C-alpha positions as a printed Julia matrix, in Angstrom:
421×3 Matrix{Float64}:
 -19.37   21.13  -17.99
 -17.05   20.28  -20.86
 -16.01   17.08  -19.07
 -19.54   15.9   -18.57
 -20.42   16.6   -22.16
 -17.32   14.61  -23.35
 -18.14   11.71  -21.12
 -21.73   11.55  -22.36
 -20.49   11.54  -26.01
 -18.04    8.72  -25.14
 -20.86    6.67  -23.42
 -23.03    7.09  -26.44
 -20.42    6.1   -28.87
 -19.63    2.88  -26.93
 -23.2     1.9   -26.67
 -23.42    2.07  -22.9
 -26.12    3.84  -20.91
 -24.84    6.63  -18.74
 -25.95    4.74  -15.59
 -23.43    1.94  -16.44
 -20.57    4.28  -16.15
 -18.41    5.91  -13.5
 -17.71    3.75  -10.4
 -18.28    6.02   -7.37
 -15.11    5.81   -5.27
 -14.77    7.71   -2.03
 -12.93    7.53    1.24
 -14.68    6.82    4.55
 -14.07    8.78    7.72
 -11.61    6.1     8.88
  -9.49    6.1     5.77
 -11.05    2.94    4.24
 -11.86    3.1     0.54
 -15.52    3.06   -0.54
 -16.19    1.57   -3.9
 -19.82    2.03   -4.94
 -20.51    2.28   -1.31
 -18.73   -0.88   -0.27
 -15.82   -0.71    2.2
 -12.68   -2.19    0.34
  -9.28   -3.07    1.37
  -7.08   -2.61   -1.72
  -4.94   -5.45   -3.1
  -3.29   -4.12   -6.12
  -0.89   -5.27   -8.76
   1.43   -3.04  -10.94
   1.75   -5.86  -13.5
  -1.14   -6.16  -16.13
  -0.59   -9.6   -17.49
  -1.01   -9.98  -21.28
  -2.38  -13.5   -20.91
  -6.02  -13.71  -19.97
  -5.42  -16.88  -18.02
  -2.94  -15.03  -15.8
  -5.1   -12.18  -15.39
  -7.9   -14.52  -14.28
  -5.59  -16.04  -11.65
  -4.89  -12.55  -10.42
  -8.64  -12.03  -10.06
  -9.27  -15.36   -8.56
  -6.54  -14.86   -5.98
  -8.43  -11.75   -4.63
  -6.58   -8.78   -6.27
  -9.05   -5.99   -6.82
  -7.04   -3.29   -8.45
  -4.64   -3.6   -11.47
  -2.65   -0.71  -13.28
  -4.06    0.15  -16.68
  -2.99    2.26  -19.59
  -5.34    5.1   -20.51
  -7.62    3.56  -23.1
 -11.05    2.05  -22.94
  -9.86   -1.28  -24.46
  -7.62   -1.93  -21.53
 -10.23   -0.8   -19.06
 -12.83   -3.02  -20.81
 -10.58   -6.01  -20.39
 -10.01   -5.46  -16.72
 -13.78   -4.95  -16.21
 -14.56   -8.31  -17.83
 -12.25   -9.87  -15.23
 -13.98   -8.13  -12.42
 -11.04   -5.91  -11.62
 -10.82   -2.26  -10.9
  -8.11   -0.07  -12.48
  -5.78    2.65  -11.62
  -4.22    5.09  -14.24
  -0.99    6.85  -13.93
  -1.17   10.28  -15.24
   2.61   10.77  -15.11
   3.9    14.23  -15.74
   0.5    15.37  -17.08
  -0.51   16.1   -13.44
   2.28   18.57  -12.93
   0.7    21.76  -14.02
   1.83   25.4   -14.04
   1.67   28.66  -16.06
   3.55   27.11  -18.92
   1.77   23.67  -19.13
  -1.33   24.53  -21.3
  -0.61   21.5   -23.57
  -0.26   19.1   -20.51
  -3.42   20.45  -19.07
  -5.24   19.81  -22.29
  -3.94   16.23  -22.47
  -4.92   15.7   -18.79
  -8.33   16.81  -19.59
  -8.51   14.53  -22.59
  -7.42   11.48  -20.48
  -9.97   12.25  -17.87
 -12.7    12.6   -20.44
 -11.63    9.39  -22.21
 -11.43    7.27  -19.08
 -13.05    8.97  -16.17
 -16.53    7.65  -16.77
 -15.47    3.93  -17.35
 -16.96    1.57  -14.69
 -13.48   -0.17  -14.15
 -11.74    3.04  -13.19
 -11.2     3.59   -9.53
  -7.99    5.64   -8.96
  -5.85    8.34  -10.63
  -2.28    8.19   -9.85
   0.35   11.02  -10.09
   3.92   10.59  -11.12
   5.68    7.72   -9.27
   8.36    8.71   -6.82
   8.41   12.3    -8.01
  10.15   13.76   -4.98
  12.78   11.04   -4.91
  13.56   11.72   -8.7
  14.19   15.36   -7.77
  16.92   14.11   -5.45
  18.3    11.69   -7.95
  18.46   14.3   -10.64
  20.03   16.92   -8.45
  22.76   14.56   -7.18
  23.67   13.58  -10.78
  24.03   17.05  -11.91
  27.27   18.93  -12.07
  28.16   21.44   -9.44
  29.0    21.7    -5.67
  26.99   20.02   -3.01
  25.48   23.45   -2.23
  24.49   23.93   -5.87
  22.94   20.44   -5.88
  21.03   21.22   -2.78
  19.78   24.45   -4.22
  18.68   22.67   -7.34
  16.96   19.9    -5.38
  14.87   22.41   -3.24
  13.93   24.45   -6.39
  12.79   21.35   -8.27
  11.01   19.83   -5.35
   9.09   23.09   -4.61
   8.13   23.2    -8.26
   6.94   19.7    -8.33
   4.98   20.12   -5.19
   3.18   23.17   -6.45
   2.68   21.72   -9.89
   1.17   18.5    -8.48
  -1.21   20.43   -6.26
  -2.38   22.39   -9.32
  -2.72   19.26  -11.24
  -4.57   17.51   -8.23
  -7.11   20.39   -8.17
  -7.71   20.14  -11.87
  -8.29   16.31  -11.68
 -10.78   16.87   -8.76
 -12.52   19.61  -10.72
 -12.94   17.26  -13.7
 -13.68   14.09  -11.91
 -14.82   14.38   -8.25
 -15.73   10.71   -8.17
 -12.19    9.16   -8.16
  -9.4     9.72   -5.59
  -5.89   10.57   -6.49
  -2.92    8.53   -5.22
   0.68    9.56   -4.85
   3.34    6.84   -4.37
   6.74    7.82   -3.06
  10.11    6.26   -2.37
  10.6     5.06    1.19
  13.64    7.25    1.72
  12.09   10.65    1.4
  11.91   12.94    4.61
   8.6    13.25    6.33
   8.98   16.97    6.43
   9.2    17.33    2.61
   6.38   14.7     2.09
   3.92   16.77    4.23
   3.72   19.26    1.26
   3.07   16.65   -1.24
   0.27   15.1     0.93
  -2.04   18.06    0.08
  -1.83   17.03   -3.55
  -3.35   13.52   -3.07
  -6.32   11.81   -1.48
  -4.2     8.63   -0.74
  -0.35    8.41   -0.11
   2.0     5.49    0.03
   5.52    4.34   -0.49
   7.24    1.4    -2.04
   9.73   -0.53    0.09
  11.58   -3.77   -0.8
  13.65   -4.69    2.16
  14.75   -8.14    1.24
  18.35   -7.74    0.2
  19.58   -9.33   -3.15
  22.01  -11.88   -1.87
  23.08  -13.4     1.55
  25.67  -11.27    3.18
  29.04  -12.51    4.53
  30.42  -13.48    6.96
  27.2   -12.7     8.88
  24.02  -13.05    6.94
  21.71  -10.05    7.71
  19.97  -10.02    4.3
  16.51  -11.12    5.61
  16.16   -9.42    9.03
  14.99   -5.89    7.93
  11.51   -6.86    6.85
   9.97   -4.85    9.71
  10.93   -1.56    7.84
   7.69   -2.1     5.82
   5.79   -1.21    9.0
   8.2     1.64    9.92
   7.65    3.17    6.55
   3.89    2.79    6.73
   3.85    4.78    9.97
   6.23    7.47    8.38
   3.8     7.79    5.44
   0.89    8.2     7.81
   2.75   10.84    9.72
   3.37   12.71    6.46
  -0.37   12.92    5.61
  -2.54   12.56    8.79
  -6.1    11.37    8.28
  -5.39   10.11    4.68
  -5.28    6.47    3.59
  -1.78    4.87    3.26
  -1.3     2.15    0.62
   2.07    0.41    0.65
   3.83   -1.13   -2.36
   5.55   -4.43   -1.43
   8.35   -6.47   -2.85
   7.33   -8.86   -5.67
  10.8    -9.38   -7.05
  14.48   -9.9    -6.24
  16.9    -7.02   -6.2
  19.56   -9.37   -7.32
  17.58  -10.43  -10.36
  16.95   -6.87  -11.43
  20.53   -5.89  -10.77
  21.04   -3.25  -13.32
  22.76   -0.04  -11.93
  22.18   -1.03   -8.28
  23.65   -4.47   -7.93
  25.86   -6.74   -9.95
  24.58  -10.07  -10.96
  26.38  -12.86   -9.02
  26.73  -16.45   -9.66
  24.86  -17.38   -6.55
  20.92  -17.34   -6.79
  19.19  -14.07   -6.03
  16.88  -13.92   -3.01
  13.1   -13.87   -3.6
  10.53  -13.36   -0.97
   9.19  -16.6     0.43
   5.62  -17.17    1.24
   6.21  -16.46    5.03
   8.1   -13.22    4.15
   5.44  -11.92    1.79
   2.88  -12.74    4.43
   4.78  -10.93    7.16
   5.35   -7.76    4.99
   1.62   -7.58    4.09
   0.41   -7.99    7.78
   3.15   -5.59    8.97
   1.68   -2.9     6.74
  -1.89   -3.74    7.84
  -0.99   -3.62   11.56
   0.53   -0.2    11.06
  -2.69    1.07    9.62
  -2.35    0.61    5.89
  -5.54    0.58    4.02
  -4.24   -1.22    0.96
  -1.23   -3.05   -0.35
   0.0    -3.44   -3.78
   2.99   -5.48   -5.52
   5.68   -4.31   -7.78
   8.15   -6.41   -9.63
   6.08   -9.43  -10.45
   6.43   -8.81  -14.16
   9.87  -10.65  -13.94
   8.38  -13.68  -12.1
   7.68  -16.97  -13.84
   4.11  -17.82  -13.05
   5.0   -21.17  -11.76
   7.59  -19.83   -9.41
   7.22  -20.2    -5.64
   7.46  -16.4    -5.08
   4.44  -15.75   -7.37
   2.52  -18.62   -5.8
   3.32  -17.23   -2.43
   2.1   -13.71   -3.3
  -1.18  -15.28   -4.72
  -1.54  -17.29   -1.43
  -1.15  -14.07    0.73
  -3.63  -12.14   -1.31
  -6.14  -14.91   -1.21
  -5.82  -14.92    2.56
  -6.3   -11.23    2.88
  -9.22  -11.32    0.47
 -10.87  -14.08    2.7
 -10.3   -11.6     5.52
 -11.86   -8.67    3.84
 -14.66   -8.35    6.45
 -11.93   -8.18    9.14
  -9.62   -5.72    7.31
 -12.44   -3.33    6.49
 -14.01   -3.47    9.88
 -13.9    -0.28   11.89
 -10.81    0.08   14.18
 -11.56   -0.82   17.69
 -12.12    2.11   20.15
 -10.09    0.14   22.77
  -6.67    1.44   22.76
  -4.29   -0.84   24.82
  -0.89   -0.11   25.93
   1.69   -2.82   25.4
   4.48   -4.2    27.36
   7.03   -6.6    25.94
   9.82   -8.82   27.03
  12.63  -10.71   25.51
  12.91  -14.31   26.83
  10.17  -13.36   29.24
  12.67  -11.4    31.31
  14.18   -8.48   29.67
  11.83   -5.38   29.07
  11.75   -4.23   25.52
  11.39   -0.49   24.7
   8.84   -0.05   21.86
   8.79    2.98   19.57
   6.47    3.52   16.61
   9.28    5.22   14.65
  11.53    2.1    14.79
  10.89   -1.62   14.89
   8.03   -2.44   17.19
   5.12   -4.71   17.97
   2.33   -2.84   16.19
  -1.11   -3.73   17.36
  -4.33   -3.24   15.44
  -7.76   -3.73   17.05
 -10.83   -4.31   14.83
 -14.45   -4.31   15.8
 -16.23   -7.13   13.76
 -19.85   -7.88   14.46
 -19.67   -6.19   17.81
 -16.56   -8.12   18.99
 -12.96   -6.98   19.26
 -10.24   -8.74   17.23
  -6.55   -8.14   17.36
  -3.83   -8.2    14.73
  -0.31   -8.06   16.31
   2.98   -8.26   14.33
   6.46   -8.94   15.8
   8.87   -6.75   13.7
  11.85   -8.14   15.63
  14.04  -11.0    14.61
  13.74  -12.75   17.89
  10.69  -14.11   19.9
   8.83  -11.73   22.29
   6.32  -11.96   25.01
   3.85   -9.19   25.13
   0.96   -8.04   27.19
  -1.92   -5.85   26.02
  -3.09   -3.72   29.0
  -6.27   -1.67   29.37
  -8.66   -4.22   28.21
 -11.03   -3.88   31.14
 -14.15   -3.84   28.86
 -13.01   -7.38   27.55
 -12.63   -9.0    30.9
 -12.92  -12.7    30.64
 -12.83  -12.9    26.89
 -10.86  -15.98   25.57
  -8.73  -15.17   22.47
  -7.39  -17.81   20.01
  -4.41  -17.12   17.67
  -5.64  -18.19   14.32
  -2.12  -19.63   13.27
  -0.92  -21.65   16.27
  -4.28  -22.28   18.01
  -2.91  -20.94   21.28
  -5.35  -19.39   23.68
  -5.29  -16.85   26.42
  -7.98  -14.86   28.29
  -8.21  -11.31   29.49
  -7.47  -11.2    33.16
  -7.5    -8.01   35.16
  -7.64   -6.06   31.92
  -4.54   -7.78   30.48
  -3.88  -10.32   27.75
  -0.52  -12.08   27.35
   0.88  -14.13   24.42
   4.26  -15.09   23.16
   4.95  -14.46   19.55
   7.78  -15.88   17.38
  10.29  -13.76   15.47
   8.74  -11.91   12.59
   5.54  -13.55   13.88
   1.9   -12.59   13.13
  -0.94  -13.04   15.56
  -4.6   -12.73   14.47
  -6.43  -13.06   17.78
 -10.11  -13.96   17.44
 -12.66  -13.98   20.33
 -13.8   -17.44   21.42
 -17.17  -17.4    19.75
 -15.46  -17.54   16.43
């Protein structure tokens, strides 16, 4: 009741009718976000550009979610650019017996921003579990003592975030809570944290900072985006997974992790950014976001590539938000058309996502391997005779005896549309 009263007062002070406030954000049964009743695949950006022209480019490219500070001026600005916002609550979400001051600040934040039409998502502290490990490892003591400290802190964080999650949902049932983790956390530990969020995700930046010598393996691990997506889904079954993708170069950031070298740092190319996005999608992600673009020059090829990828995804919103197909094929794959390839969801694979769009079945297939593969989708008996065209290459194949066969290049993407499209 106190929250509702505060929100009404804020609305009156700002001159808005109550009906203009509070975007209604929910999660559909199939984990797709509903924004004011509209199914929405999230394309988010951590950077909130200071220049209005850049922010307009962001909106025009098709981004629909941008990180915001917790004030109405910032939210108003995003709303003017037709963008939704998420707000990071930071440590305020970690509540406990001794956190009366934090709880009060959390209540004030929700009262201040929760009714704004631009707000879509609350976020908890970023990479909280990972920081428990970092802090424990950097502490003094034996390995056993460090392990004990980590377990103690991780348990306290888990319980505190669950209490904070419940408080936010009590104050504001209209906006989901998202927790982003580091890619290196164990699924077992993440399971406990999944209860403290409506949406989970992880950040993963697999493109290495510089070419390696004597053999360059710096660009072959992009498929771990998909592997991590599956691990996050395993940690929180039934909840949406949003993946945070690479918008920078590790070599450029350097700092404590990498030394700056004379040779140029490696930035994701258009093709690599596109692959990472579709890899997450094919593994079931319901949203992708980009971190690190704050270091990019806005005329750089990397930034232009990200905008191009997001524009393509935005143009495919109807496909991305379509229900998953009830047809669940098995898949066989061969290297060089001869050698069978063992596929496993927990390692690099050929993820297949079927979508039902306007009554027809589409397929998104991604080759996470760094070599070409021939694959066959089996069990397509209800699609017998349907001709499919790969949107990229224009190659065609038809379903024969319940099977559909295509060849896909290394780190390739297939969007297979039925012949009527």
